mmCIF file of the N, C-alpha and C atoms, coordinates in Angstrom:
data_MODEL
# 
_entry.id   MODEL 
# 
loop_
_atom_site.group_PDB 
_atom_site.id 
_atom_site.type_symbol 
_atom_site.label_atom_id 
_atom_site.label_alt_id 
_atom_site.label_comp_id 
_atom_site.label_asym_id 
_atom_site.label_entity_id 
_atom_site.label_seq_id 
_atom_site.pdbx_PDB_ins_code 
_atom_site.Cartn_x 
_atom_site.Cartn_y 
_atom_site.Cartn_z 
_atom_site.occupancy 
_atom_site.B_iso_or_equiv 
_atom_site.pdbx_formal_charge 
_atom_site.auth_seq_id 
_atom_site.auth_comp_id 
_atom_site.auth_asym_id 
_atom_site.auth_atom_id 
_atom_site.pdbx_PDB_model_num 
ATOM 1   N N  . MET A 1 1  ? 114.148 114.860 107.212 1.00 0.00 ? 1  MET A N  1 
ATOM 2   C CA . MET A 1 1  ? 112.801 114.415 107.524 1.00 0.00 ? 1  MET A CA 1 
ATOM 3   C C  . MET A 1 1  ? 112.797 112.982 108.039 1.00 0.00 ? 1  MET A C  1 
ATOM 4   N N  . LYS A 1 2  ? 113.674 112.126 107.504 1.00 0.00 ? 2  LYS A N  1 
ATOM 5   C CA . LYS A 1 2  ? 113.727 110.737 107.954 1.00 0.00 ? 2  LYS A CA 1 
ATOM 6   C C  . LYS A 1 2  ? 114.070 110.650 109.435 1.00 0.00 ? 2  LYS A C  1 
ATOM 7   N N  . THR A 1 3  ? 114.971 111.513 109.888 1.00 0.00 ? 3  THR A N  1 
ATOM 8   C CA . THR A 1 3  ? 115.365 111.497 111.295 1.00 0.00 ? 3  THR A CA 1 
ATOM 9   C C  . THR A 1 3  ? 114.184 111.856 112.183 1.00 0.00 ? 3  THR A C  1 
ATOM 10  N N  . ARG A 1 4  ? 113.416 112.838 111.781 1.00 0.00 ? 4  ARG A N  1 
ATOM 11  C CA . ARG A 1 4  ? 112.252 113.260 112.568 1.00 0.00 ? 4  ARG A CA 1 
ATOM 12  C C  . ARG A 1 4  ? 111.240 112.122 112.689 1.00 0.00 ? 4  ARG A C  1 
ATOM 13  N N  . VAL A 1 5  ? 110.978 111.439 111.585 1.00 0.00 ? 5  VAL A N  1 
ATOM 14  C CA . VAL A 1 5  ? 110.035 110.315 111.588 1.00 0.00 ? 5  VAL A CA 1 
ATOM 15  C C  . VAL A 1 5  ? 110.570 109.193 112.468 1.00 0.00 ? 5  VAL A C  1 
ATOM 16  N N  . ALA A 1 6  ? 111.842 108.857 112.314 1.00 0.00 ? 6  ALA A N  1 
ATOM 17  C CA . ALA A 1 6  ? 112.448 107.775 113.099 1.00 0.00 ? 6  ALA A CA 1 
ATOM 18  C C  . ALA A 1 6  ? 112.399 108.074 114.586 1.00 0.00 ? 6  ALA A C  1 
ATOM 19  N N  . ARG A 1 7  ? 112.665 109.300 114.971 1.00 0.00 ? 7  ARG A N  1 
ATOM 20  C CA . ARG A 1 7  ? 112.625 109.664 116.399 1.00 0.00 ? 7  ARG A CA 1 
ATOM 21  C C  . ARG A 1 7  ? 111.199 109.632 116.936 1.00 0.00 ? 7  ARG A C  1 
ATOM 22  N N  . SER A 1 8  ? 110.250 110.059 116.128 1.00 0.00 ? 8  SER A N  1 
ATOM 23  C CA . SER A 1 8  ? 108.843 109.996 116.541 1.00 0.00 ? 8  SER A CA 1 
ATOM 24  C C  . SER A 1 8  ? 108.403 108.551 116.736 1.00 0.00 ? 8  SER A C  1 
ATOM 25  N N  . PHE A 1 9  ? 108.781 107.685 115.801 1.00 0.00 ? 9  PHE A N  1 
ATOM 26  C CA . PHE A 1 9  ? 108.442 106.267 115.921 1.00 0.00 ? 9  PHE A CA 1 
ATOM 27  C C  . PHE A 1 9  ? 109.075 105.674 117.179 1.00 0.00 ? 9  PHE A C  1 
ATOM 28  N N  . ALA A 1 10 ? 110.308 106.025 117.474 1.00 0.00 ? 10 ALA A N  1 
ATOM 29  C CA . ALA A 1 10 ? 110.993 105.503 118.657 1.00 0.00 ? 10 ALA A CA 1 
ATOM 30  C C  . ALA A 1 10 ? 110.266 105.925 119.930 1.00 0.00 ? 10 ALA A C  1 
ATOM 31  N N  . LYS A 1 11 ? 109.836 107.176 119.992 1.00 0.00 ? 11 LYS A N  1 
ATOM 32  C CA . LYS A 1 11 ? 109.124 107.665 121.178 1.00 0.00 ? 11 LYS A CA 1 
ATOM 33  C C  . LYS A 1 11 ? 107.783 106.961 121.370 1.00 0.00 ? 11 LYS A C  1 
ATOM 34  N N  . LEU A 1 12 ? 107.161 106.593 120.253 1.00 0.00 ? 12 LEU A N  1 
ATOM 35  C CA . LEU A 1 12 ? 105.863 105.918 120.315 1.00 0.00 ? 12 LEU A CA 1 
ATOM 36  C C  . LEU A 1 12 ? 106.004 104.397 120.275 1.00 0.00 ? 12 LEU A C  1 
ATOM 37  N N  . THR A 1 13 ? 107.220 103.912 120.283 1.00 0.00 ? 13 THR A N  1 
ATOM 38  C CA . THR A 1 13 ? 107.551 102.483 120.170 1.00 0.00 ? 13 THR A CA 1 
ATOM 39  C C  . THR A 1 13 ? 106.862 101.829 118.975 1.00 0.00 ? 13 THR A C  1 
ATOM 40  N N  . LEU A 1 14 ? 107.007 102.478 117.808 1.00 0.00 ? 14 LEU A N  1 
ATOM 41  C CA . LEU A 1 14 ? 106.455 101.964 116.555 1.00 0.00 ? 14 LEU A CA 1 
ATOM 42  C C  . LEU A 1 14 ? 107.590 101.492 115.665 1.00 0.00 ? 14 LEU A C  1 
ATOM 43  N N  . ARG A 1 15 ? 107.344 100.436 114.886 1.00 0.00 ? 15 ARG A N  1 
ATOM 44  C CA . ARG A 1 15 ? 108.359 99.919  113.965 1.00 0.00 ? 15 ARG A CA 1 
ATOM 45  C C  . ARG A 1 15 ? 108.324 100.603 112.609 1.00 0.00 ? 15 ARG A C  1 
ATOM 46  N N  . ASP A 1 16 ? 107.107 100.945 112.136 1.00 0.00 ? 16 ASP A N  1 
ATOM 47  C CA . ASP A 1 16 ? 106.997 101.463 110.777 1.00 0.00 ? 16 ASP A CA 1 
ATOM 48  C C  . ASP A 1 16 ? 105.725 102.294 110.620 1.00 0.00 ? 16 ASP A C  1 
ATOM 49  N N  . ARG A 1 17 ? 105.519 102.804 109.413 1.00 0.00 ? 17 ARG A N  1 
ATOM 50  C CA . ARG A 1 17 ? 104.361 103.660 109.140 1.00 0.00 ? 17 ARG A CA 1 
ATOM 51  C C  . ARG A 1 17 ? 103.040 102.908 109.280 1.00 0.00 ? 17 ARG A C  1 
ATOM 52  N N  . ALA A 1 18 ? 103.060 101.620 108.979 1.00 0.00 ? 18 ALA A N  1 
ATOM 53  C CA . ALA A 1 18 ? 101.836 100.824 109.114 1.00 0.00 ? 18 ALA A CA 1 
ATOM 54  C C  . ALA A 1 18 ? 101.374 100.803 110.572 1.00 0.00 ? 18 ALA A C  1 
ATOM 55  N N  . GLN A 1 19 ? 102.294 100.654 111.486 1.00 0.00 ? 19 GLN A N  1 
ATOM 56  C CA . GLN A 1 19 ? 101.926 100.693 112.897 1.00 0.00 ? 19 GLN A CA 1 
ATOM 57  C C  . GLN A 1 19 ? 101.431 102.072 113.301 1.00 0.00 ? 19 GLN A C  1 
ATOM 58  N N  . ALA A 1 20 ? 101.984 103.103 112.687 1.00 0.00 ? 20 ALA A N  1 
ATOM 59  C CA . ALA A 1 20 ? 101.530 104.464 112.978 1.00 0.00 ? 20 ALA A CA 1 
ATOM 60  C C  . ALA A 1 20 ? 100.078 104.645 112.535 1.00 0.00 ? 20 ALA A C  1 
ATOM 61  N N  . VAL A 1 21 ? 99.720  104.067 111.400 1.00 0.00 ? 21 VAL A N  1 
ATOM 62  C CA . VAL A 1 21 ? 98.346  104.146 110.904 1.00 0.00 ? 21 VAL A CA 1 
ATOM 63  C C  . VAL A 1 21 ? 97.406  103.421 111.859 1.00 0.00 ? 21 VAL A C  1 
ATOM 64  N N  . VAL A 1 22 ? 97.803  102.236 112.294 1.00 0.00 ? 22 VAL A N  1 
ATOM 65  C CA . VAL A 1 22 ? 96.974  101.471 113.234 1.00 0.00 ? 22 VAL A CA 1 
ATOM 66  C C  . VAL A 1 22 ? 96.774  102.275 114.513 1.00 0.00 ? 22 VAL A C  1 
ATOM 67  N N  . LEU A 1 23 ? 97.843  102.859 115.031 1.00 0.00 ? 23 LEU A N  1 
ATOM 68  C CA . LEU A 1 23 ? 97.747  103.664 116.242 1.00 0.00 ? 23 LEU A CA 1 
ATOM 69  C C  . LEU A 1 23 ? 96.801  104.852 116.049 1.00 0.00 ? 23 LEU A C  1 
ATOM 70  N N  . ALA A 1 24 ? 96.875  105.485 114.890 1.00 0.00 ? 24 ALA A N  1 
ATOM 71  C CA . ALA A 1 24 ? 96.010  106.636 114.606 1.00 0.00 ? 24 ALA A CA 1 
ATOM 72  C C  . ALA A 1 24 ? 94.540  106.227 114.623 1.00 0.00 ? 24 ALA A C  1 
ATOM 73  N N  . TYR A 1 25 ? 94.219  105.065 114.057 1.00 0.00 ? 25 TYR A N  1 
ATOM 74  C CA . TYR A 1 25 ? 92.831  104.571 114.084 1.00 0.00 ? 25 TYR A CA 1 
ATOM 75  C C  . TYR A 1 25 ? 92.409  104.203 115.498 1.00 0.00 ? 25 TYR A C  1 
ATOM 76  N N  . GLU A 1 26 ? 93.256  103.493 116.212 1.00 0.00 ? 26 GLU A N  1 
ATOM 77  C CA . GLU A 1 26 ? 92.913  103.025 117.557 1.00 0.00 ? 26 GLU A CA 1 
ATOM 78  C C  . GLU A 1 26 ? 92.695  104.170 118.534 1.00 0.00 ? 26 GLU A C  1 
ATOM 79  N N  . THR A 1 27 ? 93.418  105.259 118.363 1.00 0.00 ? 27 THR A N  1 
ATOM 80  C CA . THR A 1 27 ? 93.291  106.389 119.277 1.00 0.00 ? 27 THR A CA 1 
ATOM 81  C C  . THR A 1 27 ? 92.238  107.405 118.837 1.00 0.00 ? 27 THR A C  1 
ATOM 82  N N  . GLY A 1 28 ? 91.651  107.170 117.648 1.00 0.00 ? 28 GLY A N  1 
ATOM 83  C CA . GLY A 1 28 ? 90.621  108.079 117.166 1.00 0.00 ? 28 GLY A CA 1 
ATOM 84  C C  . GLY A 1 28 ? 91.162  109.310 116.464 1.00 0.00 ? 28 GLY A C  1 
ATOM 85  N N  . LEU A 1 29 ? 92.449  109.312 116.179 1.00 0.00 ? 29 LEU A N  1 
ATOM 86  C CA . LEU A 1 29 ? 93.044  110.450 115.477 1.00 0.00 ? 29 LEU A CA 1 
ATOM 87  C C  . LEU A 1 29 ? 92.471  110.586 114.076 1.00 0.00 ? 29 LEU A C  1 
ATOM 88  N N  . VAL A 1 30 ? 92.204  109.455 113.429 1.00 0.00 ? 30 VAL A N  1 
ATOM 89  C CA . VAL A 1 30 ? 91.555  109.433 112.116 1.00 0.00 ? 30 VAL A CA 1 
ATOM 90  C C  . VAL A 1 30 ? 90.391  108.454 112.168 1.00 0.00 ? 30 VAL A C  1 
ATOM 91  N N  . SER A 1 31 ? 89.432  108.650 111.273 1.00 0.00 ? 31 SER A N  1 
ATOM 92  C CA . SER A 1 31 ? 88.270  107.778 111.192 1.00 0.00 ? 31 SER A CA 1 
ATOM 93  C C  . SER A 1 31 ? 88.257  107.070 109.846 1.00 0.00 ? 31 SER A C  1 
ATOM 94  N N  . PRO A 1 32 ? 87.731  105.837 109.803 1.00 0.00 ? 32 PRO A N  1 
ATOM 95  C CA . PRO A 1 32 ? 87.639  105.138 108.511 1.00 0.00 ? 32 PRO A CA 1 
ATOM 96  C C  . PRO A 1 32 ? 86.853  105.976 107.505 1.00 0.00 ? 32 PRO A C  1 
ATOM 97  N N  . GLY A 1 33 ? 87.356  106.058 106.290 1.00 0.00 ? 33 GLY A N  1 
ATOM 98  C CA . GLY A 1 33 ? 86.691  106.818 105.242 1.00 0.00 ? 33 GLY A CA 1 
ATOM 99  C C  . GLY A 1 33 ? 87.056  108.286 105.212 1.00 0.00 ? 33 GLY A C  1 
ATOM 100 N N  . GLU A 1 34 ? 87.809  108.742 106.191 1.00 0.00 ? 34 GLU A N  1 
ATOM 101 C CA . GLU A 1 34 ? 88.219  110.145 106.249 1.00 0.00 ? 34 GLU A CA 1 
ATOM 102 C C  . GLU A 1 34 ? 89.319  110.368 105.217 1.00 0.00 ? 34 GLU A C  1 
ATOM 103 N N  . SER A 1 35 ? 89.157  111.367 104.363 1.00 0.00 ? 35 SER A N  1 
ATOM 104 C CA . SER A 1 35 ? 90.173  111.612 103.350 1.00 0.00 ? 35 SER A CA 1 
ATOM 105 C C  . SER A 1 35 ? 91.288  112.474 103.920 1.00 0.00 ? 35 SER A C  1 
ATOM 106 N N  . ALA A 1 36 ? 92.472  112.254 103.429 1.00 0.00 ? 36 ALA A N  1 
ATOM 107 C CA . ALA A 1 36 ? 93.630  113.037 103.873 1.00 0.00 ? 36 ALA A CA 1 
ATOM 108 C C  . ALA A 1 36 ? 93.737  114.271 103.003 1.00 0.00 ? 36 ALA A C  1 
ATOM 109 N N  . ASP A 1 37 ? 93.729  115.429 103.622 1.00 0.00 ? 37 ASP A N  1 
ATOM 110 C CA . ASP A 1 37 ? 93.874  116.667 102.878 1.00 0.00 ? 37 ASP A CA 1 
ATOM 111 C C  . ASP A 1 37 ? 95.335  117.088 102.953 1.00 0.00 ? 37 ASP A C  1 
ATOM 112 N N  . THR A 1 38 ? 96.068  116.823 101.882 1.00 0.00 ? 38 THR A N  1 
ATOM 113 C CA . THR A 1 38 ? 97.490  117.133 101.867 1.00 0.00 ? 38 THR A CA 1 
ATOM 114 C C  . THR A 1 38 ? 97.768  118.515 101.296 1.00 0.00 ? 38 THR A C  1 
ATOM 115 N N  . THR A 1 39 ? 96.726  119.274 100.963 1.00 0.00 ? 39 THR A N  1 
ATOM 116 C CA . THR A 1 39 ? 96.945  120.600 100.380 1.00 0.00 ? 39 THR A CA 1 
ATOM 117 C C  . THR A 1 39 ? 97.229  121.655 101.444 1.00 0.00 ? 39 THR A C  1 
ATOM 118 N N  . LYS A 1 40 ? 96.872  121.392 102.699 1.00 0.00 ? 40 LYS A N  1 
ATOM 119 C CA . LYS A 1 40 ? 97.118  122.351 103.782 1.00 0.00 ? 40 LYS A CA 1 
ATOM 120 C C  . LYS A 1 40 ? 98.516  122.182 104.302 1.00 0.00 ? 40 LYS A C  1 
ATOM 121 N N  . ARG A 1 41 ? 99.325  123.222 104.224 1.00 0.00 ? 41 ARG A N  1 
ATOM 122 C CA . ARG A 1 41 ? 100.696 123.185 104.753 1.00 0.00 ? 41 ARG A CA 1 
ATOM 123 C C  . ARG A 1 41 ? 101.085 124.528 105.264 1.00 0.00 ? 41 ARG A C  1 
# 
C-alpha cells in the first residue's frame, strides 16, 4: 500500500498526505465539514 500512495503522490507532485488534503479541498473533491465514511469498501 505504501508504494501505491508514494506513486500517486509522485504523479500529483505532492510531498505528503497533508498536501493531498489541501489539494482535495482546493479541487472541490471534499468540502469543509464533510465526514469521511470509512465503512464503505
